[in-house]
Steps between C-alpha positions, in 0.01 A plus 500: 500500500154473335195534719175332406190696588208294616143592448306591811199318355506123556479288190155366417425133501335320213159516673526877545569539130204284405264793466166569664333234710169383357369415850479872584266541204294199606467643852368826357278309256671647196448186294615651169825619654561160656430325168742730319780417746422129497492480123838670484630264768363204303685608186834533680508207743696183456400277788196276458403534870464876461310456175234294677463756775480780243224322306300445818520871587422602142184287508400648838553858387327448165194358672481786748556749219175377344651278230408140586579375148857626532523341847388170348763537230770543765369193689509293179859607439575408861355153457706443184814621681451281805413208297 
């Protein structure tokens, strides 16, 4: 009889495999770190709802990082996306 060994570690859900949470960076006011995570998230996401949320956060973080022109660029992209 063959015995199957099970891992003691529970399997991770999709959300746990998603990587670092940008909101932790926002809370600590690490705008550049949050932007890096959000830009990566933007390049890999498929759902339009998430894309809108990501663009809003990117604009917020860019503004607070001292780059209002980049924030404006994100808002313009957001307006084109929404319609």
